N, C-alpha and C positions, 0 to 999 in steps of 0.2 A: 865973809858974810854971804856973799852971793852963792858960794859953794854950799854953805849950810842951808840957804834958802832953797837952792836947787834940790838938795837932798831931801829937804822937808816936803817939797812938792811931790817929788817922786815917791816918797813914803806914803803920802795920802793916796796917790794913784794906785799904788800896789795894794794898800789896804782896801781901797774901794773895789779893785778887781777881785781881791780875795773874798771880800764880803759878798760880791755878786755870785762868785763861784761857790762859795762855801756857806751860802745863806741857810740851807737846810740844816747843816750841822750846827750852825750858830743858833738858829731858832730851836732846834731840837735840844741843844744844850741849855740855852737860856730860858726858853718858855715851854719846853717839853712838847714840841710840835711833832705830830705824826701824820703823815699823808698816806692813806690806803688807796692803791690804784683801783680802777673800776673792775678789774677782773680778779681781785684778790680780797681776802678778808684778813683781819689782823687778829692773831692769837696772842693773848696777853699773859705774861708771866710776871707775877708780883714778887720782887726779891725780898722785901722786908716790909714790916708794918710799923707805921709811926705811932707815937704815943696816943692812947685813947682808942685804938682799934684792936679787934681780935687778932691775936698774934699767931694762932695755930689752927689747923683744920681738925675737925672731929676725927676720932679713930675710924679707920677704914675708908676715909674719903680722900680723894686726890684732886678734886675740882672744887675750887672756892666759889661760893655763892654769896658770901657776906663780906667780901673784902679781905679775906685771910690771905696769907702769903701762899704762893704756889700758882698752879695753873688756874686761870680764871674762867668761870663759866661764860661770862659775857665776852663776845667777840666784837671786833671793829668792822663795821660795814664800810664799803668804799666811801672816802671823804676825808675831811681835815679835823684833827683832834689836838687839844692842848693839855698842858700840865701832866704829860706822861714823861717825866724826866727819865733819862736813860739810867741814872744811877739807882732808880727805884723800880722801873718797869722795863721789861723786855718785850718787844713786839716782833712777832714772826709773821711774815707775809705768806699766806697759804692760798693756793688756787682754789677756785670753787670746785665742789664735788659734782661731776657730770656723770649721769647714767645714760648711756647711749640707747638708741632705739633697739628693741629686741633683747634688752638686758634688764636686769633688776639689781637694786642695791641692797645687800644684806647688811644689817646694822649690828655691830657688837658694841655694847656700852661698856666703857672702861670704869665707870663709876655708877653708883646708885645703891639702892637697898639690896639686901641679900635675897636670893630666890627662896621661896618657900620649899620645904622639904617635899620631894617628889616632882617638882617642876624642873624642866630643863630649858624652858624658854621664858623670857620676861614678857609680861603682858603690856599691851599698848597703853601709852600715856599721851594725852593731847599736848603736843609740843611743837606744832608746826613742822611736821616731818623731820624731827630731830634738829631743827635749826635754832630752837630756843632751849639751850642746855639748862639754863636756870629753871625754866618751867618744868622741864623733864625731871630734874633732881628734886625740886620742891614738890612736884606732884607724885612723889614716892616711886619714881621710875627705878627699875631694878637693873642691876648690872648683869652683863652676860649677853647671850644671843637674844635678839628681840623677835617677837612674833611679827611686828610691823616691819615693812620694808619700803624701799624707795622705788617708785616707778620711774620710767625714763624722764629725764629733766635735769636742771641745774640747781644745786642746793648750796647754801652757806652752812657748812657743817663744821663744828668745832672738832677737829681731829684729835685734840687732847682728850676729849670726852668720848668720841665715837670713832670706831674703825669701820670703814665701809669696804665691803667685798663685792665686786661686780660678778654677777652670775647670769646664765642664760635664762630666757623665759622658758616655760614649759610648753612644748608643742606636741600635740597628739595628731598623728597623720590620719589620712582618710582610711576608713575601714579598720581602724584600730580603736582600742579601748584602753583608758588609763586606770589601772588598779591602784587604789589609794591605801597607803599605810601611814597613819599619823604617829609622830614620835612623842607627842605630849597629850595629856588629857587624863580623864578618870580611868581607873582600871576597868578591864572588861568584866561583865557580869558573870557569875559562876555558870558553867555549862555552855558558855557561848565562845565561839572562835572568832567573832567579829563584833565591832561596836554597834550600837544602836543607830538607827537612821536619824540624822539631825538636819534640819532645814535652816535656811537663812545664811549660809556661809558663802554663797555665790561660787559654787564649785571649788570649795576649799581655798579660795583666794582671801577670804576674811577669816584667818585662823582664830582671832579673838572671839568672833561670833560663834564659831564652832565650839571653842572651849567654854564660853559663857553659857551656851545652851546645853551643856552636859555631854559634849562629845567625848568618846573613849579613845584612848590611845590604842594603836594596833591596827589590824586589818579592818577596813571599812566596807560595808555592804554597797555603798554608792560608788559609782564609777564616773570617770570624766570622758566625755566624747571628744570627737575630733575638733581641734581648734587650738588657739594660743591662750595661755593663762599666766597671770602673775601669781605664781604659787611659790611660797617660801620653802625651798628644799630643806631648810633646817627643821621645818615643822612637818612637812609632808614629803614622803617618798612615793614616786609613781613608777609603776612597771607597765610598759606598753605591750599589749597582746592583741592578736587579731580578734575581730568580732566573731561571734558564734553564728555559723551559717546552717540553716536547715534547708537542705536541697528540696527541689520539687519532687513530689512522690514520697515525702517523708514527713513525719511530725517529730517535734522535739519534746520529749518528756522531761520536765524539770524536776530535779532532785535538789531540794534546798537543805543546806547544812546549818542554817541559822534561823532564828525566829522562835516564836512560842510554839508549844505543842498544840496543834489544831485538832479539831474534831474529825474523826475518821468518817468519811462519806460513803464507804463501801458497804456498810451494814455488817450484820453478824455472819453472813454467809461467806464473806471473803476474809480469811484469817492469815493472809500472807504479807501484811504490812499496812501502814497507814497511808491513805490517800486523802490529802487535805486541800483546803482552798489556797488560792494564791497568797503568798506572804507568810505562810506558816512553815514550820519545819517538817519536812517529809516529801512525799511524792505529790506534786500538784495534780489536781484533777483535770485541769484544762491544759492540754499540750500546746506547744507553739507550732503554728503553721509554717509553711515554707517562707523563708526570708532571712534577714540578718538581724541579730540581736546583740545589744551591748551587755553581755552576761559576764558577771564576775565569777570566773571559773574557780576562784578560791573559796567562794561561799556557796556556789551552786554548780550543779553539773547538768548538762543537757544531753540526754541519751537519745540518739537518733533511732527512730523506728520506721522501717519502710511500710508504707501503706499500699503500695502496688503489689502485684503478685511477685513473690520472691522464690527463685529457683535455687535449690540446694542439690549439689551433685555428690553422690557417693561414687567417685571415680578418681583414679590416680592421675589421669591425664587431662582433667578438665576442672577449672575453677572459675566461678563467676566474678564479675567486677566488684561486687560488694565484699568479697573476700571472707564471707562468713563460713564458707565451706572449705577453707584452706586446710583444715585439719581432718577433713573427711576423706576416706579412701574407699577403694573397691571392697565390697563385702565378700568375705570368704565364708562359704557355708559347706556343710557336709551332708550328703544325701543319705537316704535310707540304706542303700547298698554300700555305703562306706566310701564313696568317691568325693573328694573335696573339689569344689569348683567355685569360680568367681563370677559375680554378677554386678553390673553397674545399675544404680538406682538414682532416679531424679525425683525429688519431692517438691511440689509447688504449694506454697502456703500464702495466706493473706491475713494480715492483722488489721482490723478496722481501727480507725483513728480513735474512736471512743474507748476501745479496749486496750490501746497502747499503754496507758498508765498502769493498768492491772498487770500487764505482762512485765513491765519494768519493776513494779512493786514486788512481783513474785520472784523474778529471776535476777534483777539488777541490770542486765544488759542482754542484747540479742545474742552475743556469743555464749552466754550462759544458757539461754534457751536452746541453742543448737546442741551444746555439749551435754546438758543435763536432761533434755527431753527427747529431741529429735534423733540424735545419734543412737542412744540405747534403744529407743522404741522401734525405730525402723530396722536397725541391725538385728535385734533379737527376734522381731517378727519373721524376717526372711530366714534366719537360721532355724527357727522352729518349723517354718513352713517347708523348708528343704528336707528336714528329717522325716517328713510324712510320705515321701515318694522317692523313687529312684531318679537318676539324672535324666533318663530318656522321657519319663513321665513328666518331669518338671519342664523340660523343653517343649513337649507337645501341648501342655496345658498352661502355657505362659499367659495367654489372654485371661483365662479364668483366675489365675493366681494374682494377676495385676488388679483385677476388679475386686477380689477379696481383700487385698492389701489396702486398696483405696478406702473401702468401707471401714476396715479395722482402724487404720491410722486416723481417719476423720473422727471417729468416735473418741479416740484417745485424746486428740488435740483440742477437741471442744471443751474438755475439762480445763485446759490451760488458756482459754480465751483466744485460741488460734484457729483459724479456718483452714482446713486442708482442702485445697482445690483439686489436686490430682496427684496420683502416685504412678510413676512410669518405670518400667523395667527396661533397662538398656541392654547392653551386650551381656550375653551369658557365655562364659568360657569354660567348657567342660575340660577334663584332663586330656592330655595329648593322646594317651593310649586309647581312651574311649572315643575321642574324635576320629582317630584312625579307623576304629571299628565301624563307627557310624558312616564314615566316608566310604569305606569299602562296601558297606551294605548298600549305601545309596548308589554307588557305581554299579553294583550288581543289579539293583532294581532298575536302573536306567538301561543297563545292557539287556535285561529281560524284556523291558518295553521295546527296545530296539529289535530284539529277536522276534518278538510278537508282531511288531509292525512289518518286519521282513516276511514273516510267515503269512500274514494276511495279504501282503503284496503278492506272494507266490500263489496263494489260493485264488486271488483275483485274476492273476495271470492264467492259472489253470482254467478258471471258469471262463475266461475270455476265449482260450483255445478250445474248450469244450463247446462253447456256443458257436465258435467258428466251424468246428467239425459238424455240429448238428445242423448248422445252416447249409453246410456242403451236402449232407445226406438228406436234407429236407426235400431236395429236388427229387430224389429217388422215391421218398415216401409219397410225395404228391403224385408222381407218375403211377405208383402202385395204387393209390386211392382212385386216381382217374381210371386206371384199368379196371378196377372193381366196379366203378360206376358204369363204365362202358359195357362191361359184361352183364351187369344188371339190366341195363337198358336193352341190350341185345336179347337177353332172355325174355324180357317183357314183350319185346316186339315179336319174338317167335311164338310166344303164347297167344298174343292177339291174332297173329296170322293163322295159327292152328284153329283158334276158335272161329275165325271167319270162314275158313275152309270147311270146318265141321258144319256150320250153319248152312253154308252153300250146298254141301253134299246132302244135308238133311232135307233141304228144300227140294233138291232135285229128286232125291229118293221118294219124297212124299208125292211129288208130281207124277213120277213114274208109277207109283203105287196106285194113285187115284186113277190114272189112265188104264192101268192093268185091271183095276177093280171094275171100271166101266166096261172094259172089253170082256172081263171075266163074267160080269153080270149078263153081258150079252151072249156069251158063249155057253157058260154052264156054271152051276153052283160049285162043282168040284174044282173046275178051273179057277173059280174065284177064291176058293179056300186055299188052293195051292199057291196062287199068286200072293195071297195075303201072308202065307207062311214064308214065302221067299222074301217078301218085302220086310217082314219082321226080322228075318235073319240078316238081311242086308243092313237094317238099321242098327242092330246090335253090333255088327262088325264095325260100322262107322263110328259108333260111340266109343268102342274100345280103342280104336285106332286114334281117335282124337284125345282120349284120356291119356294114352301112352305118349303121344307127342307132347302134351302139356306137361306131364310129369318129367319127361326127359329134359325139356327146356328149363324147368324150374330147378332141377338137380344140377344142370350144367351151370346155371347162374349162381346158385349157392356155393357150388364148388369153386368157381372163380373168385367169388367174394371171400370165401373162407381162406383160399390160398393167399389172396392179397392181404387180408387182415393178419393172418399168421406170419406172413413175410414181414409186415411192418412191425408186429410185436416182437418177432425174432430179432429184427434189426435193433429195436430199442433195448431188448434184454442183452444182446451181444455188446452194445455200446456200454451199458451199465456194468456188465461183467468184465469186459476186456479193457474198458477205458477207450477214450476217443482216439488216442494215437494208435493203440494196438489194433482197434477195430478197422481204422483206416488202412493200416498196413495189411491186415488180413484180406480186406476187400480187394486191394490192389493185387495182392498175390493170387486171389481167386480168379479175378478177371484175366490175369496173365495166363493162368492155367486153362480157363475156358477157351481162350483164344489161341491156345497152343503156341504161345509166344515163347521162344527159346531165349532165355536170358543168358544162360551159360551154355557154351557149345557142348554137344554130346561127346565129341571126340576132340581131343587136343593132341596134335602131332607135334612133338618136340623137334626142334631143328638140330638136335645134337648129333654127333658123329656116331657111326656104327649102323648096323642093320636092324637093330631092335626097334628103333623108332619107326621105320617104315612098316614093318610087320605089325607092330601094335596098331598103327593107324588103319591098315587093311582089315585087321580083325575087328576093330571098332566099327568100321563101316558095315561090315557084314552083320554084326550083331544088331546094328541100328535097323537094317532092312528087315531082319526077322521080327524085331519089335513092332515095326510099322505094319507088317503083314498081319500080325496077331491083332493089333488094334483095329485094322480095317475089317478083319473077319468078325470080330466082336461087334463092331458097329453094324455090319451087314446083318448079322443075326438079330440084333435089336430092331433094325428097320423092318426086317421080315416079320417079326412078331407084331409090330405096331401097324403094318399095312392093313390087315383085316379089320382092325378096330377103326382105322380112319375111313375105310371104304364103306363101313356098315351104315353110318348115317346117310350117306348119299344114296345108298340103295333103298333105304326106307323112304327117303324123300321121293 
């Protein structure tokens, strides 16, 4: 009995321990108790339906909202629940759905109404962020991908009804633009490549508002700027591109591919395209100034137009940084005389900002302006100009041809709304053969100038030597002139002396005649008359002698003056005729001859062997003595002839 009592006590202890340990199982089995932890939710699966309840789900449904067998729309929040017996209900503990920071939760509904034809996304239903499955299904929620999404946070989501996919937020970096393409919405309007502009969708974060307001699927005209966005990638695709930059010194002409056809603002005179207001399809009248713009490059194009002076080079070895002249090359022309030659040309143009839209409307781009207008206009002008002259004339008239080209090209470009600032002709490269000819000619011309310079230098040197020689003989000329003046003065003195003597003699004769007259009056009339006759004879003799002396002095003076003048003129004529150097040599030789200076020995006795040398020397000495005797005899005769002439004046005196 004690043993049985002991066994019974131990049985109750064991049962108590088992009850404490297995109370959950006991309560679960007996009372259908379910405990949901605080970090879980309970997903209920109903295995069968008791009598009096709906036994099956409607066709196409997998979530029960009215107690049908199957996955239940209602979930169990953390807490204690009863009467969920395990033989009728299965409870699965599911962690909360957590969407981290920087992420979004994309929702796929596993149950709901069918999507309307043409829709790819289910529209939003008020269901507490998909935490109330029953409200979602009863509110006509649609199965499939949802437009609504979950932002960062923790949610009690029935994963039997919804599948959550974690995706990244949309981030647009600085200086970038998000190009939007929507995957759902109304079809595009005919003739349009992008949807219409829709407001109120908060940068496409509220897809339902976008669709409700009539948004179109496809490319959108609106863009998304830099920032972070909760954008549903199942509804919206984003392509990130750089912002459109209009540099300083440029304007951006906007060409819009979308919008309504606007009114042309250029009038009837411009017939090369429509220029419209902002927002319409075509070329916008107002260009964009320098800066950065969030331009949708799929719906609009911004064509940059330089507003500063633009240099275009027709040269093989030079291209500007704008690269518009990369296809331009040196112009090859042919002259009138058939020579081909190359020339480099630079054209400076300016496009006013107000005229930029017209240029783009006419040509489409700056490259087209260069290729369709500037290149043929300038090339053909210089080719035509070169055919009017030969190469040499073209080279020599470069300045005039440059000015003519500037005026011609300016008139042509004004028609195209482009200002031609200047036209410059660079290097002109004639053919090598012609260049060699020109080089040889130039060298010959320079040599000719050199020879002319040398000739002038020689002439100056000759003139200097001539002046030197004239200065040397000027002394002789001065002496001759002084001799003439001395002779003139001597002659004048002789004349004065003769006149004085004549007066003196006349006075003496008069006095003697007067005395003779007085004595004759005293003696006799005959004596007086005889004395008067003698006095008159004496007077006539004195007058004649005085006249002879005066004329003799004058003749001698004129002779000396004439000899001096003739000698000076002879010297000048001899210098002009013979030259300064030759005349100088002649005078030196003459002076040597007058002075009987022997420059060369009369007789040269060789010191050679033999007797002929001595004999020849003796014969030479003898011959020299005979020549001297003849010379002295001739001199003596000349002196003898001159002696009476020289002594005659003294005698008269």
